[in-house]
Backbone bond lengths (Angstrom), bond angles and torsions (degrees), N, CA, C in turn:
res aa  C-N    CA-C-N  psi(-1)  N-CA   C-N-CA  omega(-1)  CA-C   N-CA-C  phi
1 M - - - 1.455 - - 1.532 109.57 -
2 G 1.304 114.74 164.54 1.459 120.26 -178.25 1.515 112.26 -74.50
3 K 1.304 114.00 168.90 1.464 120.72 -178.90 1.530 110.69 -68.50
4 Y 1.331 116.45 -40.36 1.462 121.16 -177.59 1.518 109.03 -105.64
5 Q 1.305 117.19 113.03 1.453 120.95 179.52 1.526 109.19 -115.80
6 L 1.317 115.85 137.10 1.458 121.76 -178.91 1.510 109.95 -101.14
7 D 1.317 115.67 145.88 1.457 118.90 171.98 1.529 108.13 -77.92
8 Y 1.314 116.78 179.64 1.464 121.32 -175.23 1.531 111.51 -59.63
9 K 1.324 116.85 -42.38 1.466 121.60 -179.10 1.544 110.10 -63.22
10 G 1.314 116.25 -41.72 1.463 120.84 179.09 1.519 111.71 -65.68
11 M 1.328 116.78 -40.26 1.473 120.40 179.01 1.530 110.48 -63.60
12 Q 1.330 117.22 -39.02 1.461 120.79 178.36 1.519 110.50 -63.44
13 A 1.334 115.91 -42.67 1.466 119.80 -179.63 1.525 110.82 -62.64
14 V 1.316 116.76 -41.78 1.468 121.00 179.94 1.523 110.55 -65.57
15 S 1.331 117.27 -44.66 1.467 119.22 -178.86 1.527 111.01 -66.38
16 K 1.325 117.48 -35.60 1.468 121.09 177.63 1.528 110.09 -65.25
17 Y 1.326 116.49 -41.03 1.457 122.21 178.45 1.526 110.48 -61.49
18 H 1.338 116.84 -45.44 1.458 120.18 -178.68 1.530 111.68 -69.81
19 E 1.319 118.06 -31.63 1.472 120.78 176.58 1.520 110.27 -62.09
20 K 1.317 117.12 -40.14 1.465 120.69 179.41 1.516 111.76 -65.16
21 L 1.339 116.87 -38.76 1.455 120.68 -176.20 1.510 113.42 -81.05
22 K 1.329 117.97 -19.22 1.463 121.50 -177.12 1.534 109.56 -65.79
23 P 1.319 117.54 130.40 1.472 118.97 179.15 1.525 110.87 -66.40
24 A 1.297 115.29 159.69 1.464 120.27 179.47 1.525 109.89 -59.06
25 K 1.294 116.15 144.19 1.471 120.41 -177.87 1.533 109.52 -63.38
26 F 1.289 115.62 133.58 1.460 122.06 -178.53 1.528 109.28 -75.71
27 D 1.308 116.18 120.93 1.451 121.06 -178.99 1.525 109.04 -103.64
28 K 1.315 116.06 106.77 1.467 121.53 -174.47 1.526 111.44 -65.96
29 K 1.329 117.03 -42.00 1.474 119.55 -178.79 1.523 110.90 -63.05
30 Q 1.313 116.03 -42.42 1.463 119.75 -179.74 1.534 110.17 -65.62
31 Q 1.324 117.30 -39.99 1.454 121.57 178.84 1.532 110.53 -63.70
32 L 1.324 117.02 -42.76 1.471 120.21 179.19 1.533 111.10 -64.79
33 E 1.322 116.28 -39.68 1.462 119.77 178.63 1.525 111.15 -63.62
34 K 1.328 116.26 -38.64 1.454 121.54 178.46 1.527 111.03 -63.84
35 I 1.325 115.88 -45.49 1.471 121.19 178.81 1.526 110.24 -63.33
36 R 1.328 116.26 -41.13 1.462 121.56 -178.49 1.525 111.37 -63.38
37 T 1.326 116.92 -45.61 1.466 119.49 -179.85 1.527 110.69 -65.15
38 A 1.347 117.30 -38.96 1.464 120.11 178.42 1.533 110.03 -63.41
39 Y 1.319 116.78 -41.32 1.468 121.62 179.66 1.523 110.81 -64.24
40 L 1.332 116.22 -44.65 1.463 119.71 -179.04 1.526 111.84 -65.27
41 E 1.318 116.83 -37.58 1.465 119.54 177.31 1.525 110.67 -64.79
42 K 1.330 115.81 -43.12 1.462 120.58 179.54 1.521 110.39 -62.78
43 K 1.326 116.28 -43.83 1.463 120.77 -179.82 1.529 110.38 -64.64
44 Q 1.331 116.98 -39.00 1.457 121.15 179.18 1.526 110.67 -63.45
45 K 1.317 116.86 -40.89 1.465 120.67 178.75 1.522 110.76 -64.54
46 Q 1.345 116.31 -39.53 1.465 119.98 179.49 1.516 110.67 -65.51
47 T 1.332 118.19 -40.33 1.466 120.15 -179.56 1.540 110.56 -70.54
48 D 1.331 117.13 -33.05 1.463 120.34 176.80 1.531 110.33 -64.72
49 K 1.316 117.19 -42.39 1.468 120.93 -179.90 1.524 111.62 -67.86
50 S 1.326 117.34 -39.22 1.458 119.93 -176.70 1.538 112.16 -74.14
51 S 1.338 117.07 -26.06 1.457 119.37 179.98 1.523 112.99 -78.14
52 E 1.331 116.40 -17.39 1.472 118.74 -179.94 1.493 112.78 -78.54
């Protein structure tokens, strides 16, 4: 075992601390949907300009 061992209360405190610092979970589907809507808006603007 390691030199520094935590009791149960200490382990909970450490895990709670790391939960706070952990970045939000990356959601691939949401990211793809965001990119898709941005692309469609851009394409729509281009077709509006070309039709004028």
